[in-house]
N, C-alpha and C positions, 0 to 999 in steps of 0.2 A: 503493500501497499505507499500511497507516494504520503511525503512527510509535510504537515501543514506546512512549514516553516519555508519549506522551499519550491511551494507551489508560485506558478508566476500564473498572470491575465495576460494576454497582447490581442489589442490592434492590427487583426488581422491586414488592415490600410496603409498602418501606419511602419507596417512590418516587411523584411523580405524574409517570403515562406516557400517552403519546395517541398512540394509530396513526392512527383513524379521526375524522375530523373531528366526526363527529357522539358520539361518546367525551365527558363530561363536562369533561374538557379538549381536545378538539377543537378547540377556539378556538384554540388555540397553534401550530396548524400554520400554515405558510406555505397550503396549500391550502385554508384556512378559508374560506368566504364567509361575509359578514357584515361586514365590517373593509373596505369601502371605502376607497381612497387617492387623490390628484389632488396633481400633482406637474405643475408649470410651467403649473395649471390642466386638465392633463389626468386626466380620471378614469379612474383603474388598478383593475381588479376584486379584486381580489388581490394579498397579497404577492408568491406562487410568481409570476407575472405583472413585476411589478416587477423580479424579483431577474434573472429570465431578459431581459428586456429590458434590462440595464445590462448587458448582455453585449456589446452591440452598438451602439454609440455612433455605430461609423461607417458604422453602416448602417439608417440611420430607414424605409427599407422594412421592411427585418424587424423593426426594434421594431412598425412598426404593428400587422402580421401579429401577433406574440406578444400587443398589447395589446388586439384588435378580437376574441381568443378569448373566447366565454364561461363555458366551463371552465374552473378554472386547471391539469388536465392536459393538455388539448390544446396552453394555451400552453404547457407544457413541452415538449410533444411536436410544437411547433410550432418548437422551436430548433432540437431536434436535427440537422433536415438541415444548419445551419449552423455548427454547433460550434464547427466547423475556421476556421471566421473572426472566433471572438471571438476580444477585444482579447487582443494579445500579455502585457501583463500579467497577464490573469488569477486563474491559481493563487496570483500575489502579492496579489490584493486582494479577492478572492470573500469571504474572512470579512469583513474592513470590510465589503464592499455587502452582506454579509450582515448586520450587526448596523447598518447604518445605514435599511436597511431594516426592521430588526423598529423602530428606534425612530420613521420614518413607519407606523407601524402602528398605536404608542402614541401619540404625537402627535395623528395624525387618529378615533383610536376611544379618548382615553383612558378615558371613564371607564366602557365595554367592557372594555378588554382588562386597563387598569388594575385593573378588581375577579379580573377571571383572574386575573393574574398574581398579586394577593396572596392569593387564594382557596387557591394552594400553596402558602403556609405556610415553612418552611425547607423543602420537602424534596427533595430531586433531581428536574432536572425531564429526563425522559430521552426520547427520541424512540424508538421501536421500528418496525424497520425489517427487512425480510427479506434485504434485498441490502448496504443503502445501511450503512458501520461510520463515517463520517467524521462526517456533515451527525447517522448515529443512533446504535443498538447495535443489535446482533441475540441476538438469543436463543441465548444456551450451554448446553453441560452442566447439567445442575442448577437450571435454570427461569431464573438472570442472563440481565441484558446484557450487552456488549462491546462495546464501540466507540470511538470518538473521543465521538462525543456532541459534539458542535459545536454545532448548533443548541438542545440543550439549556442545553448551557452559558453561549451567548450571554444568551438568556432569566432564565437564575438571575443572569446580570451584569445587565440590567436589571431585571428584582426587585429586584437590591439597592442600587443605585442610586437607584429609585421608592421605598423605602424610606428613602433611609438623606438626607443633606443636596443631596445633587446633588437630587434631584425635582421642585424647580421652573426645575431649566432644562434639563428633561426637554421642558417645553413647545414645546423651538422645536429646532430641527434644522440646522446650514448644509451647507455641500453639502461630499462628501469631499473633503480636498487629493490630489488625486490627479489626473491630466492626462486628457483629455477626458473629464468629465463630463460628460455631451451626456444631453440627451431626445430626439427629431426634430431632432439640429443644434441645440438650444439648450445652455447650458451649466444645470443644476439649479440652482433658487434654493432662498434661505434658505425652511425649511416650518418656519409656525406653528400651534397649536392656534388655534379659534375665538373664544378671551378667556373668562375668568370665567364668562359665563352657559352655556356647553355642559361645564361643567368638574361635573355632580354628585357626583362620586364620589374627586376626588385627595387624597393626603394631605393634613396638615399643610406647608406653605410652611415653607420653615427660611431662616435665610439663606447668604448664600454665600459662600465661599471663591474662593481668587485660586485657577489654575489654568494649569497650562503651555503656553504655544501648541500652535497646531497643528504638527505638523511640516510641511517645505517640500512641495515637491507633487513631488519625483523622488525621495522618500526609501521604498523600499519596504517593506510593512510589517514588524517585525523579528522578531513571533514570535507565533503562532497567538493568542494570550490577548494582545496588551501592551490596557494601560490607555485606552481611548478619549479624548481630550481634550475634553470637554464643554460645547460652547458655553453662551455666559450670553448669554443675550438683553438687549436694554436692553427688552423690553413693557415695563411700567406694570402685573402683574397686582394684580389687588386680593383681598385675604389673606381673600376672601367669596366664595358661590355666588349671591350677588342678580346679579339681571340687570340690565344696565345700560335706567333708567326713561329710558322714550319719551316723544314727545306718546300723549294720544288718539288721535290723528286720525289715526295713521299705523300702529298695533299693540296689541295689549292691554299693556298695563301694567304692572311689577308691586305688589306687593300695599303700602301705608305704611311698615308693620314687621318687622321678623323676629324670631326667635327660633334659638340653635341644636337646632337634631334630635337628639332621641336617638340616632338612627343615621348614619350618619357617608355612607351610600349617598343620606341626603335635602340633607345636608345646611345648607340653612334651613330657617323652615316659616313661612309666616307667623302674629305673634303672636300673634292670636287662637284658635290654631287647638287644640286638641287631638291628644295623640298617647298610646296605651299598646298594650300587647303582645297582641295576639289572643287570649290567652284572658280578658282582659275585656272581648270583643266578640263572640266563639264560643265552641260546645260542640262535639265531636263525638258527631255520630250512629249508632248503628248498631241500625237499622231494615232487618229481613230482610222479603224478599214469600215469602210462604205458598204464591201459586200462581206467578208467575212470568210473570202474565201483562201488565204493564203497558209504559209504551212505554217499549222501549229508546235509554237515552240513550247520544248520544257524546262524548267528552271531545279536547277539538283544540287545539293552543295559537294558532291561527289564529282560529276562529273559537268558542272557547268549550263551551257547553254544548249541544248538539243532538240532536233526538232523531234518530236513524242511520237512521229512512225516508224522514230530508232527505235524506243524503248518499250519494254513490255507495263504499261501501264493497265493499270486495271482499272482506274476511276472509267465514270461515265461523263462522257461529251455533249457538251450541250448545243442546243437544237440550234442555235446558229450565234454565228462570233462578228456577228454586227454589231458593230464600237468597242470591236476591244482595242491595245493600244498594235503597234505598227513598230517593229524592231526592225532595223538593218545590218545590216554589217559593222561592224564596229563600235557598235550602240554597246555600252554597260546597263544591263538588264539583273532589275536584282527582284526577289520573291520580297514584297514589302513586309510580309508577314514571318520572312523564316528568315531573312537577314541574318540573327542571331547563328546561326545555323549555318552562315555562310553560304545560304540558295540566291545565288548569285551567278555573275559571269558574263563572260564577253562576246553574244553573237557575231557566228559565220554566215549568219542567212538573214534571210527577209523573209520576215515571221511575223505572227500573230500571239500577244503575250494576255493575260488576265490585264484587265483595264485598274485593278488594283495593285498592278506594279509597277514597280518604276524604271523607266528606261531612258538615261542619261546616254549625250552625244558629244563627242569631243568638241574643243571646242576647235582645235589646231592637232592636227592628223600629223603633225611634225612630231610632238610631245612622248607620244606615246607609243608606241611597239603593240598592235593587239597584243599580239599572246602573252608580251611583257604584263601587262596588267591585270589579265584573268588571270596568270598566277598570283600574282601582288595581294590582287579581292578578296584570295581562298586559301593564304594564308592563313595560319592558326592564330598568330599575332595579331590581326586586323578584325579573327575574329570577335579578339574581346571587344574593340572597340563599337563593335557592331550592338556586341549585350551592352554597355555603359552609355550603348546612344537611341540603343531601342525603346523607345515610352508606348505605356497601353494601360487598362487594369487588372488584365487576366496575365499573370505570367508566363504561357504558353501563346501567347496570342500580340504578345510586343511589336512596335511597326516602327520602320523607320524610315519617317520622313526624309523628304527631299532637304529639309534645309539642313538637316544634321548629318544626313551624306555627305553633301557637298561642304559640311564643314571640318569634315578628315584630313590632315595634312597626311599627303603622300608623297613619296622619296619619287625624286626624278634624272635619275642617271641620263648621262647622254647615249642618246639614241645610235652609236654602234655600239655602245656596250651590253645594250638594252638587246643588239643582234646576236651578240656574243654568247649574251645570259641565255637567249632559245635557243637557241642552237646546242649551248650545252646541255641544255637538260634535257632537251628533244633526243638527244642522243644516249642521255640516261635513261631515260624512260622507253625507248623502244629498249634496254639491257629487261627495264624493272621489269614492263610487260610481256618480256619473252621467258625471263623464267618463270613467273606468273603463271603464267599460260602452259611451259613445260611443270609445273607443279600440277597444274587444277587440270592436267594428263595421265599422272602419279594418279592421285587420287579418284578420279576416274575407272581406269585401271585398277585400284584394288579395290572397288566401290561393285566391280566386278567379280570381282573373286571373292567377296565376302557373298555376293547373290549367290553365287553359284554350291557357295559350299553351304548355303541356308536350303536353297532347289532341292538340291542332292538327298540334302541328311530328310527332307519338310513332305519330299515323294518318293524318298524310293529306300526307308529306313536307315541304317547305320551297318546291315550284314548284305555285304554285295551274293552270299550265297541263298537270301530268301527267294522261296520260289516266285513271283510274279502273276498279277493278272490282271487282263487291258480293260482298261475306264471309257474307251470311246469319246476322250477329252482331248483333246488339242494338244493345248499347253502340257499335259499329265496322259501321255497314251497310256502306263502301265505304272501300278502299285502293286505292295508285296500281296499276298494270297488273302492274309488276314488280317486286309485294313477294311475298313469301311468306307465308302464314296456316302457321301452325304450332303445336302444340304448344308454352306457356313452358319445357318439359325440354329442347325444341331450340335453347333457346334462353338457358336458365344452368338451373343445378341448386341446389337450398337444400337446406341441411341444418342439423340443430337442434345448439344453444348446446352443450352438450353432449357432441355424435357427431362429436368432433372429430379428423380418420385418426392413430395414434400419429407417420407420420411427418412431422406439420406441428405436435408439437408442440419448440416451442422456447424453454428460457429467456430469460427477459423482461427487463425488465418491461418489459407492452405497454397499453395500452387497455385497458380493456372496456365492452365496451360491450351494451348492456344495450334492452329495451322502450321504457329513456325515453332512452337517448343514451350519451353518453363517461358513467361514473357514480366510476370514477376505473381502479385499473391494477391490473395483476397480474401476478407476478414468475415464472410455469412456463409456461404456456400462447399459444400465437398464429395463428393465421394468414396468408397473407403478402399484403398490402396491396394494393393501392384492395382496399377493398369493401362488399359492401351487405349492409345489416340490416336486419328488421326485427320488430315484437314479437308472438311468439306467441299471449300473453294478452294480457287488456285495449285495448290497445294497437295491433293490428293496424294496418297499413297505414302506422304513421307509418312514414316511412325514411330511413336512414341512412347518408351516403356517407364512408367512413373512405378515405383516402388513404395512412396510413402501417400498419404490421402492425398489428394488435389481436388479442384475446381475446373471442370471441363468448358473454357471458353466457347460463345455462340458460332464463333466458325471451326472448331473441330466435334468429330464424332470419336461417341467413346464405347463402350465394349462394355457395360454395366454384370450382362450376367456371362459367365465362363462357362455356365451347364456340365461342374465337372469335372472341365479340363483342365490340366496347369498353362497357369496367364503363362508365363513365358512362353510354354511351346507353343500357345497361342499368337502368342508377339511374331514368332517365326513365321507361324502360317499364313498371318496375315502378310506378311512381306512379299509372297509368292504371288498373292492377285496381282492383275492383269487392271489396274485402276484406269485408264485414260480409252480402255474399250466402254468402262461405264458411264463415261463423264461427257454433261453433254454439252453442245457449241454454241453457246450463250457466249455476253462478253466477256463475264467470268464464268469459266467451267467448274461445275460440282458434282455430286456425284450425291445419287437416294442411296437412302441403306436400304431401301426394300431392295434394289436392285443388287446389292452385294449378300443380302439375306439368301437368294437362292442360286448363285454362285456353288457349282460345284465341287469340292476339294476333297482331298486323304483327308481323312481320321484314324492315328494309331489309337493302339490299346491306350489306357490310360498304364501301364505299367511302364510303356517304352517309352512315354511322354516326357519324360523326366531323362531317361540316361542319353535321348534328343538333343532338346533345351542345351543341358550338360557339355555334351561335344560340340554342341553349334557353339556356347560360349566360349567354352578352349580353345576351337579355332580362328573367331576371330576375333579375340583379345589383344593377339602381336599385329594386326592387319590394323584394328582400332588404333590402338597408339600407334603407329606410322601413319595411319590420316591426320591423327591431333596434333603429331611433331609436325606434319607438311601444314599445316594448314596455320599453327603457330608463325613458323618461317612467312606463313607470307602476311601475319599483320605488319609481321618485325620488320619488310620488306618496306611493304605501305607506309612505318612511320620514316624507316628512311627516305623514304622517297620526299615525303611530308616537313624529313626539316631537314633534309638538303634543298630541295625549293625555297625554303624559307631564309638559306643563310646564304643564298646565291641574289634571292631577288633585293633582299634587304642590305647586302651590305657587305655580310660579314665573312665572305670569302672573297679573293679576285681570281675569276674563269677570265682574264681576258688572255694569259699565257699557254693558256690549257689549246695543249694540242685534240683537235674536238675530230676523231672520224666518226662517221657512222655504222655501227654493226653490219656485216656483207646478209643483203638478203632479206634489207631493212622492215621490219612489220610496221603497216601500218597500224595507227593510232583507233581507226577508226574502224577496225574490221577485228581487234581485239575484242575478248569478253568485257563484259564492262564488270568493276572491282565490287556492285553493291553485294556481287554474293557472300561474299565473303564478312560484311557486317554483321555488328550485332544484331540480330532479331528485332529487340526496341529502336537500333537507327536504322533499320530500313523502314518499321515504319515511321518514325516520322520523315524521312527522303520523301516518301509516300505522300505526304501531307503536305510536302514543300511544293509539292505539282500543283494541289489541288489550287484551283478557280473560288473565287471568291463570290 
């Protein structure tokens, strides 16, 4: 129960409130993707996974299960069965550990997370929660938020330290002075930032002051919000952001001289570059289509401005596009409502966009090379500028209005340097896309091998010598003679996600399973696990096995009755079906569960189902590990690409003297597969929303 003395009441209108990770300030959440951590050399995807792993310093196998989970929600759920085995002093140290986790998030994501904290200004930070009034606050009468809001208060504490004299010391963090602060049975070590080259958005360093020594290891946390002792690292931090100069034969070097930029997120820019506000480079255009017959353009935070015909967009089209805004080649197009997600870019086509979008035309075509400004506008650094300048009532519907965009200061290198940068980045882009394409092909081959293993086991059993009988089914011509060939409804029964019987509705929270997998949590309804779910629309045939209780989203079909069969066996059996043969041909293809129920399948005796499922699990384990490793490599490649672009277009590295040679058989960028396939599910949903017309 919440301590009355620690309960707070907040006015949402006067506070920074975050609930969903795709809100404007959703990055403050421990569930937010995009803030990877590294502790003792171990890569950890989210702050939530790190916090949960700290529960079990004496159980390295449990820590591994938590850290290996792809989703922060599943990482949290993975810890639930072991909560009774949490470290014995958990209640006394959990706030200390959370404070430490937030410090790690800042240290290793200094530019992005630091700017997000600073963008909250001096307003209270509140995590809105439906059930938890300890870490967050719940909606009460009068729409106020009431709770202890421990996470929000820790974030406010960190924000004040970032703004004050202690800012410089936040670049490193010592391990907590508590017993057994271990990760995989190794003591957690000092964590430091990468150094000045990676800190393009920090506040000005201030002189340090002596602080109290850390408490002895056996001292429990004296109060909920005792002021932490901030370690003063002994690193020699330079007072500017200039990259360390390296030899030209090793990597791109820094420019010979720099000058302070007008905007702090740039730090310094090369001394010979210009820097002006957007109004000196662009003007707003409001040209409307008289016929609505021009090419319809899509604006995405990953691919910029592209013809919608080149994308697999499932959103419905309007009856008429008369009155939509016209964009021409070299125009900057901004999805006003999703600018804070960097949903913008430079158009290469004549086309039309939503009337709610912003279209800006260069005043002088010689100022910017279109390809350079397209790279620049979608760098993470500028994303934070859009966040700070966007306004609105709802955090997920903030708008970047023309006066705010045109007030942003942009660096402007000489045209010849822009051409050199673009040539360098294009050559790198070809290499990156070819590498990603090859890794995707390898994933495809591994998935084909997995499917062959599943099909062989589920349709022919484990014994090669078993007598067979014909089935008369094209895709399954023969099965073991002692198996049954039955309708799917005799093996399992499928329900639509929203068709949950009342007797199965129990207060949560529980993970939400949709056509994209586990996408969050819900606090009202659930069905008992284990379970199997698949998509109803778009992602039909993509199956998920959920061990714990879960809530099926209305975009999913889920198995509610296994008819006495082993759930894991049914999961593999469902993977042998050809869902595309039963999908309708509508704008958003979907399947009808009744059609699936009539499919004829092979049913093994119950005594064989356990052996079949166990053998498949064993055979797929190594393949799944290989696929996960490749997917992780793709993410790291994308992170490298993003960082390289930002460093080049903002002048952190000089590529003027680098010999640029495009690889043989150059890969056309627009022929490569889109990278969105490997976005987090939640990111993909946000991206699709960024293409919506108002």
